[in-house]
DSSP file (Angstrom, degrees, kcal/mol; ACC not computed):
  #  RESIDUE AA STRUCTURE BP1 BP2  ACC     N-H-->O    O-->H-N    N-H-->O    O-->H-N    TCO  KAPPA ALPHA  PHI   PSI    X-CA   Y-CA   Z-CA
    1    1 A M              0   0    0      0, 0.0     2,-0.4     0, 0.0    87,-0.3   0.000 360.0 360.0 360.0 148.1  -17.9   16.1   -9.8
    2    2 A R        -     0   0    0    120,-0.3   120,-0.6   118,-0.2     2,-0.5  -1.000 360.0-156.2-132.3 132.8  -15.9   16.6  -12.8
    3    3 A I        +     0   0    0     83,-0.5    83,-0.6    -2,-0.4     2,-0.5  -0.934  15.3 178.1-112.0 120.6  -12.3   17.4  -12.9
    4    4 A R        -     0   0    0     -2,-0.5   116,-0.3   116,-0.2     2,-0.3  -0.973  23.0-133.7-125.8 128.1  -11.0   19.1  -16.0
    5    5 A L        -     0   0    0     -2,-0.5   114,-0.1    79,-0.3    79,-0.0  -0.645   4.8-151.3 -85.6 146.2   -7.4   20.3  -16.6
    6    6 A L  S    S+     0   0    0    112,-0.4     2,-0.4    -2,-0.3    -1,-0.1   0.710  76.6  66.7 -89.0 -22.8   -7.0   23.7  -18.0
    7    7 A G        -     0   0    0    111,-0.1     2,-0.4    77,-0.0    -2,-0.1  -0.816  63.9-166.1-102.0 143.3   -3.7   23.0  -19.7
    8    8 A I        -     0   0    0     -2,-0.4     2,-0.3    96,-0.0    73,-0.1  -0.968   2.8-158.9-129.1 138.8   -3.3   20.6  -22.5
    9    9 A G        -     0   0    0     -2,-0.4     4,-0.1    72,-0.1    75,-0.1  -0.784  21.1-136.1-121.8 162.9   -0.1   19.2  -24.0
   10   10 A L  S    S+     0   0    0     -2,-0.3     3,-0.1     2,-0.1    96,-0.1   0.720  99.5  42.1 -86.3 -20.5    0.8   17.6  -27.3
   11   11 A F  S    S-     0   0    0      1,-0.4    64,-1.5    94,-0.1     2,-0.3   0.921 123.6 -45.3 -98.1 -71.4    2.8   14.7  -26.0
   12   12 A S  E     -AB  74 105A   0     93,-1.0    93,-1.6    62,-0.3     2,-0.4  -0.984  41.6-153.8-161.5 156.0    0.9   13.3  -23.0
   13   13 A I  E     -AB  73 104A   0     60,-1.3    60,-1.2    -2,-0.3     2,-0.4  -0.999  14.9-156.9-135.8 139.4   -0.8   14.6  -20.0
   14   14 A I  E     -AB  72 103A   0     89,-3.5    89,-2.1    -2,-0.4     2,-0.4  -0.928   5.1-167.2-122.1 134.8   -1.2   12.4  -16.9
   15   15 A A  E     +AB  71 102A   0     56,-2.2    56,-1.5    -2,-0.4     2,-0.3  -0.975  10.1 174.9-120.0 137.5   -3.9   12.8  -14.2
   16   16 A A  E     -AB  70 101A   0     85,-2.2    85,-2.4    -2,-0.4     2,-0.5  -0.989  20.7-147.3-143.5 142.9   -3.7   11.1  -10.8
   17   17 A L  E    S-AB  69 100A   0     52,-2.4    52,-1.1    -2,-0.3    83,-0.2  -0.952  81.2 -18.5-109.1 124.4   -5.9   11.3   -7.8
   18   18 A T  S    S-     0   0    0     81,-0.6    -1,-0.2    -2,-0.5     2,-0.1   0.911  85.5-179.2  50.1  48.3   -4.1   10.8   -4.4
   19   19 A V        -     0   0    0     -3,-0.2     2,-1.0     1,-0.1    -1,-0.1  -0.426  31.5-118.4 -75.7 162.4   -1.1    9.1   -5.9
   20   20 A S        +     0   0    0     -2,-0.1     2,-0.4    48,-0.0    -1,-0.1  -0.737  56.2 141.1-108.8  79.9    1.6    8.0   -3.6
   21   21 A A        -     0   0    0     -2,-1.0    -3,-0.0     7,-0.1    -2,-0.0  -0.919  56.4-104.4-121.6 149.0    4.6    9.9   -4.6
   22   22 A S    >   -     0   0    0     -2,-0.4     3,-1.6     1,-0.1    -2,-0.0  -0.383  33.4-116.2 -68.6 148.4    7.2   11.3   -2.1
   23   23 A P  T 3  S+     0   0    0      0, 0.0    -1,-0.1     0, 0.0    -2,-0.0   0.758 114.9  52.8 -56.9 -23.4    6.9   15.1   -1.7
   24   24 A G  T 3  S+     0   0    0      3,-0.0     2,-0.1     2,-0.0    -2,-0.0   0.600  87.2 102.8 -91.7  -9.5   10.4   15.6   -3.2
   25   25 A D    <   -     0   0    0     -3,-1.6    -4,-0.1     1,-0.2     0, 0.0  -0.415  58.3-157.5 -70.6 140.9    9.6   13.6   -6.3
   26   26 A D  S    S+     0   0    0      1,-0.3    -1,-0.2    -2,-0.1    -5,-0.0   0.824  83.9   9.1 -86.9 -28.6    8.9   15.5   -9.5
   27   27 A I  S    S-     0   0    0     -3,-0.0    -1,-0.3    86,-0.0    -5,-0.1  -0.992  83.7-109.8-148.6 137.9    7.0   12.6  -10.9
   28   28 A P    >>  -     0   0    0      0, 0.0     4,-2.1     0, 0.0     3,-1.0  -0.304  31.1-117.8 -68.6 152.8    5.9    9.3   -9.5
   29   29 A S  H 3> S+     0   0    0      1,-0.3     4,-2.6     2,-0.2     5,-0.2   0.827 112.2  58.4 -66.1 -32.6    7.6    6.1  -10.7
   30   30 A W  H 3> S+     0   0    0      1,-0.2     4,-1.7     2,-0.2    -1,-0.3   0.835 109.8  46.6 -65.5 -27.0    4.4    4.6  -12.3
   31   31 A L  H <> S+     0   0    0     -3,-1.0     4,-2.9     2,-0.2     5,-0.2   0.877 109.4  52.3 -80.4 -40.9    4.2    7.7  -14.4
   32   32 A Q  H  X S+     0   0    0     -4,-2.1     4,-1.2     1,-0.2    -2,-0.2   0.958 111.1  49.2 -54.0 -47.0    7.9    7.6  -15.3
   33   33 A Q  H >< S+     0   0    0     -4,-2.6     3,-0.5     1,-0.2     4,-0.3   0.933 112.7  46.3 -61.4 -46.7    7.4    4.0  -16.4
   34   34 A A  H >< S+     0   0    0     -4,-1.7     3,-1.1     1,-0.2    -1,-0.2   0.881 110.7  51.0 -61.7 -41.6    4.4    4.8  -18.5
   35   35 A S  H 3< S+     0   0    0     -4,-2.9    -1,-0.2     1,-0.2    -2,-0.2   0.734 107.3  56.6 -69.1 -20.4    5.9    7.8  -20.2
   36   36 A A  T << S+     0   0    0     -4,-1.2     2,-0.3    -3,-0.5    -1,-0.2   0.416  81.0 116.3 -92.9   2.3    9.0    5.6  -21.1
   37   37 A V    <   -     0   0    0     -3,-1.1     2,-0.6    -4,-0.3    -3,-0.0  -0.579  63.8-135.4 -75.7 133.8    6.8    3.0  -23.0
   38   38 A K        -     0   0    0     -2,-0.3    -2,-0.1     1,-0.0    -1,-0.1  -0.791  23.3-146.6 -82.7 116.8    7.6    2.7  -26.6
   39   39 A L        -     0   0    0     -2,-0.6     3,-0.1     1,-0.1    -1,-0.0  -0.565  10.4-116.6 -93.7 150.3    4.4    2.5  -28.6
   40   40 A P        -     0   0    0      0, 0.0     2,-0.5     0, 0.0    -1,-0.1  -0.254  48.4 -81.2 -67.9 166.1    3.7    0.6  -31.8
   41   41 A A        -     0   0    0      1,-0.0     2,-0.3     3,-0.0     3,-0.1  -0.597  53.0-163.1 -69.1 126.5    2.8    2.4  -34.8
   42   42 A Y        -     0   0    0     -2,-0.5    -3,-0.0     1,-0.1    -1,-0.0  -0.758  28.9 -86.3-107.6 154.6   -0.9    3.4  -34.9
   43   43 A D    >   -     0   0    0     -2,-0.3     3,-2.2     1,-0.1    -1,-0.1  -0.217  41.9-111.1 -53.3 145.8   -3.1    4.5  -37.6
   44   44 A K  T 3  S+     0   0    0      1,-0.3    -1,-0.1    -3,-0.1    -2,-0.0   0.636 114.5  60.3 -57.0 -16.3   -3.0    8.1  -38.3
   45   45 A D  T 3  S+     0   0    0     32,-0.0    -1,-0.3     2,-0.0    -2,-0.1   0.365  72.8 108.3 -90.7   1.7   -6.5    8.5  -37.1
   46   46 A V    <   -     0   0    0     -3,-2.2    34,-0.1     1,-0.2     3,-0.1  -0.726  49.6-169.4 -80.1 120.4   -5.8    7.3  -33.5
   47   47 A P        -     0   0    0      0, 0.0    29,-2.3     0, 0.0    30,-1.8   0.864  62.0  -8.7 -81.0 -39.6   -6.0   10.6  -31.5
   48   48 A A  E     -C   75   0A   0     27,-0.2     2,-0.4    28,-0.2    27,-0.2  -0.977  55.5-138.3-156.9 161.4   -4.6    9.1  -28.1
   49   49 A V  E     -C   74   0A   0     25,-2.1    25,-3.2    -2,-0.3     2,-0.5  -0.998  20.0-131.0-129.3 128.2   -3.5    5.9  -26.3
   50   50 A V  E     +C   73   0A   0     -2,-0.4    23,-0.3    23,-0.2     3,-0.1  -0.700  25.4 175.9 -76.0 120.3   -4.2    5.1  -22.8
   51   51 A L  E     +     0   0A   0     21,-2.6     2,-0.4    -2,-0.5    22,-0.2   0.813  68.1  15.9 -98.0 -37.2   -1.1    3.9  -21.0
   52   52 A V  E     +C   72   0A   0     20,-1.7    20,-2.0     2,-0.0    -1,-0.3  -0.999  56.4 163.0-142.5 137.9   -2.3    3.4  -17.4
   53   53 A D  E     +C   71   0A   0     -2,-0.4     2,-0.3    18,-0.2    18,-0.2  -0.585  31.1 127.4-152.8  83.4   -5.9    3.2  -16.1
   54   54 A D  E     -C   70   0A   0     16,-2.1    16,-2.4    -2,-0.1     2,-0.3  -0.911  33.6-163.2-141.2 164.4   -6.1    1.7  -12.6
   55   55 A G  E     -C   69   0A   0     -2,-0.3     2,-0.4    14,-0.2    14,-0.2  -0.989   6.3-155.1-147.2 154.5   -7.5    2.3   -9.1
   56   56 A T  E     -C   68   0A   0     12,-2.0    12,-2.3    -2,-0.3     2,-0.5  -0.997   4.9-158.2-132.6 127.6   -6.8    0.9   -5.7
   57   57 A V  E     +C   67   0A   0     -2,-0.4     2,-0.3    10,-0.2    10,-0.2  -0.909  13.6 177.4-105.2 129.0   -9.1    0.8   -2.8
   58   58 A T  E     -C   66   0A   0      8,-2.7     8,-3.0    -2,-0.5     2,-0.5  -0.967  18.1-149.5-128.9 148.1   -7.9    0.5    0.8
   59   59 A I  E     -C   65   0A   0     -2,-0.3     6,-0.2     6,-0.2    -2,-0.0  -0.969  17.9-139.3-119.3 119.4   -9.8    0.5    4.0
   60   60 A D    >   -     0   0    0      4,-3.1     3,-2.3    -2,-0.5     6,-0.0  -0.189  31.3-102.3 -69.9 163.6   -8.0    1.9    7.1
   61   61 A A  T 3  S+     0   0    0      1,-0.3    -1,-0.1     2,-0.1    -2,-0.0   0.750 125.5  56.2 -61.8 -24.6   -8.4    0.2   10.6
   62   62 A D  T 3  S-     0   0    0      2,-0.1    -1,-0.3     1,-0.0    -2,-0.1   0.355 124.0-105.5 -93.5  10.0  -10.9    3.0   11.5
   63   63 A G  S <  S+     0   0    0     -3,-2.3     2,-0.3     1,-0.3    -2,-0.1   0.529  70.2 145.0  84.1   6.9  -13.1    2.1    8.4
   64   64 A R        -     0   0    0      1,-0.0    -4,-3.1    -5,-0.0     2,-0.4  -0.620  42.2-139.3 -82.0 141.3  -12.2    5.0    6.2
   65   65 A I  E     - C   0  59A   0     -2,-0.3     2,-0.4    -6,-0.2    -6,-0.2  -0.818  16.8-170.4 -99.8 134.8  -12.0    4.1    2.5
   66   66 A N  E     - C   0  58A   0     -8,-3.0    -8,-2.7    -2,-0.4     2,-0.5  -0.996   1.2-168.6-126.9 126.2   -9.2    5.6    0.4
   67   67 A T  E     - C   0  57A   0     -2,-0.4     2,-0.5   -10,-0.2   -10,-0.2  -0.985   2.3-163.7-124.1 125.4   -9.4    5.2   -3.4
   68   68 A V  E     - C   0  56A   0    -12,-2.3   -12,-2.0    -2,-0.5     2,-0.5  -0.923   4.1-166.1-104.1 117.0   -6.3    6.0   -5.5
   69   69 A Y  E     -AC  17  55A   0    -52,-1.1   -52,-2.4    -2,-0.5     2,-0.4  -0.940   4.4-171.2-109.7 137.0   -6.7    6.5   -9.2
   70   70 A N  E     +AC  16  54A   0    -16,-2.4   -16,-2.1    -2,-0.5     2,-0.3  -0.976  10.1 173.1-119.3 135.2   -3.8    6.6  -11.7
   71   71 A F  E     +AC  15  53A   0    -56,-1.5   -56,-2.2    -2,-0.4     2,-0.4  -0.951   6.0 177.5-148.2 120.7   -4.4    7.6  -15.3
   72   72 A A  E     +AC  14  52A   0    -20,-2.0   -21,-2.6    -2,-0.3   -20,-1.7  -0.991   2.8 178.5-128.6 130.8   -1.9    8.2  -18.1
   73   73 A V  E     -AC  13  50A   0    -60,-1.2   -60,-1.3    -2,-0.4     2,-0.7  -0.990  19.9-146.4-128.5 137.7   -2.7    9.0  -21.7
   74   74 A R  E     -AC  12  49A   0    -25,-3.2   -25,-2.1    -2,-0.4     2,-0.6  -0.904  18.2-143.1-101.7 118.2   -0.3    9.7  -24.6
   75   75 A I  E     + C   0  48A   0    -64,-1.5   -27,-0.2    -2,-0.7     3,-0.1  -0.689  22.0 176.4 -82.4 120.4   -1.8   12.3  -27.0
   76   76 A L        +     0   0    0    -29,-2.3     2,-0.3    -2,-0.6   -28,-0.2   0.664  65.8  20.7 -94.4 -19.2   -0.8   11.4  -30.6
   77   77 A R  S >  S-     0   0    0    -30,-1.8     3,-2.8     1,-0.1     4,-0.2  -0.983  82.4-107.6-148.9 153.4   -2.7   14.1  -32.4
   78   78 A R  G >  S+     0   0    0     -2,-0.3     3,-1.8     1,-0.3     4,-0.2   0.871 118.0  65.0 -54.5 -35.0   -4.1   17.5  -31.6
   79   79 A E  G >  S+     0   0    0      1,-0.3     3,-0.7     2,-0.1    -1,-0.3   0.734  90.6  66.3 -51.8 -23.9   -7.6   15.9  -31.8
   80   80 A G  G X   +     0   0    0     -3,-2.8     3,-1.4   -33,-0.4     4,-0.3   0.413  68.9  97.4 -85.0   7.2   -6.7   13.7  -28.8
   81   81 A R  G X  S+     0   0    0     -3,-1.8     3,-2.5     1,-0.3    -1,-0.2   0.885  71.0  69.2 -63.3 -36.1   -6.6   16.7  -26.4
   82   82 A A  G <  S+     0   0    0     -3,-0.7    -1,-0.3     1,-0.3     3,-0.2   0.748  91.6  61.5 -49.6 -29.4  -10.1   15.9  -25.3
   83   83 A Y  G <  S+     0   0    0     -3,-1.4     2,-1.1     1,-0.2    -1,-0.3   0.577  81.7  85.2 -78.5 -13.3   -8.6   12.7  -23.7
   84   84 A A  S <  S+     0   0    0     -3,-2.5     2,-0.4    -4,-0.3   -79,-0.3  -0.261  70.8 100.3 -88.4  50.2   -6.4   14.8  -21.3
   85   85 A A        -     0   0    0     -2,-1.1     2,-0.3    -3,-0.2   -81,-0.2  -0.990  54.1-159.5-132.3 139.7   -9.1   15.3  -18.8
   86   86 A G        +     0   0    0    -83,-0.6   -83,-0.5    -2,-0.4     2,-0.3  -0.797  12.3 174.2-112.1 160.6   -9.7   13.5  -15.5
   87   87 A Q        -     0   0    0     -2,-0.3     2,-0.3   -85,-0.2   -85,-0.2  -0.946   8.1-174.9-163.8 147.7  -12.9   13.2  -13.5
   88   88 A V        -     0   0    0     -2,-0.3     2,-0.3   -87,-0.3     9,-0.1  -0.989  17.3-137.1-143.8 140.7  -14.0   11.4  -10.4
   89   89 A G        +     0   0    0     -2,-0.3     2,-0.3   -87,-0.1   -87,-0.1  -0.687  29.1 156.0-100.3 155.7  -17.4   11.1   -8.9
   90   90 A Y        -     0   0    0     -2,-0.3     3,-0.1     5,-0.1     7,-0.1  -0.957  44.3-108.2-167.3 155.5  -18.2   11.3   -5.2
   91   91 A I    >>  -     0   0    0     -2,-0.3     4,-2.0     1,-0.1     3,-1.4  -0.856  26.8-144.8 -94.7 115.5  -21.0   12.2   -2.9
   92   92 A P  T 34 S+     0   0    0      0, 0.0    -1,-0.1     0, 0.0     3,-0.0   0.832  93.5  54.5 -51.8 -43.7  -20.3   15.5   -1.2
   93   93 A D  T 34 S+     0   0    0      1,-0.2     3,-0.1    -3,-0.1    -2,-0.0   0.786 125.8  19.5 -70.6 -21.9  -21.9   14.7    2.2
   94   94 A I  T <4 S+     0   0    0     -3,-1.4     2,-0.3     1,-0.1    -1,-0.2   0.482 123.8  38.9-121.3  -0.2  -19.9   11.6    2.7
   95   95 A G     <  +     0   0    0     -4,-2.0     2,-0.3     2,-0.0    -5,-0.1  -0.898  51.4 178.8-141.6 166.7  -16.8   11.9    0.5
   96   96 A K        -     0   0    0     -2,-0.3     2,-0.7    -3,-0.1     3,-0.1  -0.958  37.8-104.0-165.7 160.4  -14.2   14.3   -0.9
   97   97 A V        -     0   0    0     -2,-0.3     3,-0.1     1,-0.2    -7,-0.0  -0.780  31.7-173.7 -86.5 113.1  -11.3   14.5   -3.1
   98   98 A K        +     0   0    0     -2,-0.7     2,-0.3     1,-0.3    -1,-0.2   0.817  66.2   5.8 -79.1 -28.2   -8.3   14.8   -0.7
   99   99 A E        -     0   0    0     -3,-0.1   -81,-0.6     2,-0.0     2,-0.4  -0.993  54.1-170.3-154.8 146.1   -5.7   15.4   -3.3
  100  100 A F  E     +B   17   0A   0     -2,-0.3     2,-0.4   -83,-0.2   -83,-0.2  -0.983  14.5 168.7-137.4 126.5   -5.4   16.0   -7.0
  101  101 A R  E     +B   16   0A   0    -85,-2.4   -85,-2.2    -2,-0.4     2,-0.3  -0.999   2.9 173.0-136.7 144.2   -2.1   16.0   -8.9
  102  102 A A  E     -BD  15 114A   0     12,-1.7    12,-2.9    -2,-0.4     2,-0.4  -0.973  12.3-156.4-143.2 151.9   -1.4   16.0  -12.5
  103  103 A W  E     -BD  14 113A   0    -89,-2.1   -89,-3.5    -2,-0.3     2,-0.5  -0.997   7.4-152.6-138.3 141.9    1.6   16.3  -14.8
  104  104 A L  E     -BD  13 112A   0      8,-3.3     8,-2.4    -2,-0.4     2,-0.6  -0.961  11.1-166.5-108.3 125.0    2.1   17.3  -18.4
  105  105 A I  E     -BD  12 111A   0    -93,-1.6   -93,-1.0    -2,-0.5     6,-0.2  -0.940  13.6-153.0-117.4 104.0    5.2   15.8  -20.1
  106  106 A R    >   -     0   0    0      4,-2.4     3,-2.4    -2,-0.6   -97,-0.0  -0.285  29.4-103.6 -75.6 164.4    5.9   17.6  -23.3
  107  107 A A  T 3  S+     0   0    0      1,-0.3    -1,-0.1     2,-0.1   -98,-0.0   0.783 123.1  57.0 -56.6 -27.7    7.7   15.9  -26.2
  108  108 A N  T 3  S-     0   0    0      2,-0.1    -1,-0.3     1,-0.0     3,-0.1   0.403 122.6-105.9 -83.5   2.1   10.8   17.8  -25.4
  109  109 A G    <   +     0   0    0     -3,-2.4    -2,-0.1     1,-0.3    -1,-0.0   0.253  69.9 149.0  92.5  -7.1   10.8   16.3  -21.8
  110  110 A E        -     0   0    0     -5,-0.1    -4,-2.4     1,-0.1     2,-0.5  -0.310  37.3-145.5 -58.1 141.0    9.7   19.6  -20.2
  111  111 A L  E     -D  105   0A   0     -6,-0.2     2,-0.4    -3,-0.1    -6,-0.2  -0.949  16.5-172.4-114.8 128.6    7.6   18.8  -17.1
  112  112 A K  E     -D  104   0A   0     -8,-2.4    -8,-3.3    -2,-0.5     2,-0.3  -0.991  10.9-150.7-123.5 123.4    4.5   20.8  -15.9
  113  113 A R  E     -D  103   0A   0     -2,-0.4     2,-0.3   -10,-0.2   -10,-0.2  -0.773   7.9-164.5-100.4 151.0    2.8   20.2  -12.7
  114  114 A Y  E     +D  102   0A   0    -12,-2.9   -12,-1.7    -2,-0.3     2,-0.2  -0.950  13.6 166.8-127.7 149.8   -0.8   20.9  -12.1
  115  115 A G    >   -     0   0    0     -2,-0.3     3,-1.9   -14,-0.2   -14,-0.1  -0.532  55.6 -49.6-142.4-155.7   -2.6   21.0   -8.7
  116  116 A K  G >  S+     0   0    0      1,-0.3     3,-1.4   -16,-0.2   -15,-0.1   0.789 122.8  67.3 -64.9 -23.8   -5.8   22.1   -7.0
  117  117 A D  G 3  S+     0   0    0      1,-0.3    -1,-0.3     3,-0.0    -3,-0.0   0.734 101.5  48.3 -65.6 -18.2   -5.7   25.5   -8.7
  118  118 A E  G <  S+     0   0    0     -3,-1.9     2,-0.4     2,-0.0  -112,-0.4   0.019  96.3  92.8-104.3  24.5   -6.3   23.9  -12.0
  119  119 A V    <   -     0   0    0     -3,-1.4     2,-0.5  -114,-0.1  -114,-0.1  -0.949  58.2-152.3-118.2 139.6   -9.2   21.8  -11.0
  120  120 A L        -     0   0    0     -2,-0.4     2,-0.8  -116,-0.3  -116,-0.2  -0.927   4.6-152.8-114.1 131.0  -12.8   22.4  -11.1
  121  121 A D        +     0   0    0     -2,-0.5     2,-0.3  -120,-0.1  -118,-0.1  -0.861  26.5 178.3-105.0 106.7  -15.3   20.9   -8.7
  122  122 A L        -     0   0    0     -2,-0.8     2,-0.4  -120,-0.6  -120,-0.3  -0.854  26.6-126.0-114.3 144.7  -18.6   20.7  -10.6
  123  123 A A        -     0   0    0     -2,-0.3     2,-0.4  -122,-0.2    -2,-0.0  -0.781  21.7-132.3 -91.0 129.9  -21.9   19.4   -9.5
  124  124 A K        -     0   0    0     -2,-0.4     2,-0.3     1,-0.0    -1,-0.0  -0.661  21.7-145.0 -74.1 125.6  -23.6   16.8  -11.7
  125  125 A T        -     0   0    0     -2,-0.4     2,-0.8     2,-0.0     3,-0.1  -0.730   7.0-133.3 -97.5 150.3  -27.1   17.6  -12.3
  126  126 A N    >   -     0   0    0     -2,-0.3     3,-1.0     1,-0.2    -2,-0.0  -0.855  18.0-172.8-104.3 110.9  -29.8   14.9  -12.6
  127  127 A L  T 3  S+     0   0    0     -2,-0.8     3,-0.3     1,-0.2    -1,-0.2   0.609  79.1  64.6 -75.2 -15.2  -31.8   15.8  -15.7
  128  128 A L  T 3  S+     0   0    0      1,-0.2    -1,-0.2     2,-0.1    -2,-0.0   0.466  82.9  76.4 -87.5  -8.5  -34.3   13.1  -14.9
  129  129 A S    <         0   0    0     -3,-1.0    -1,-0.2     1,-0.2    -2,-0.1  -0.021 360.0 360.0 -98.6  38.9  -35.6   14.5  -11.6
  130  130 A R              0   0    0     -3,-0.3    -1,-0.2    -2,-0.0    -2,-0.1   0.501 360.0 360.0 -85.8 360.0  -37.8   17.2  -12.9
């Protein structure tokens, strides 16, 4: 499966799968912290900088496995927009994406939320199995 966001921002776009934020929160705390990071000066050819890239796996008492991915990238140049896409693989017969949430924080602080309507569920083809 490949998840691609349809909207791209100039400041940063943040993708998170099954993040643990309260329903009333506009943005989770890990993302607030990441977006507040003051970056050093980068070469003018650096298109984007990854701020957060982590995952947590938990196993429930009934044996269900839950994986949470958090990813944050700051887009420094227009050419960095390609980095503003998230993807996760899963086996359809035994797994699923329970939740997908993403946020765009523009340079002016404007916040845009993305949800399941902006996600594509695409099958990966095996080109070697001909």
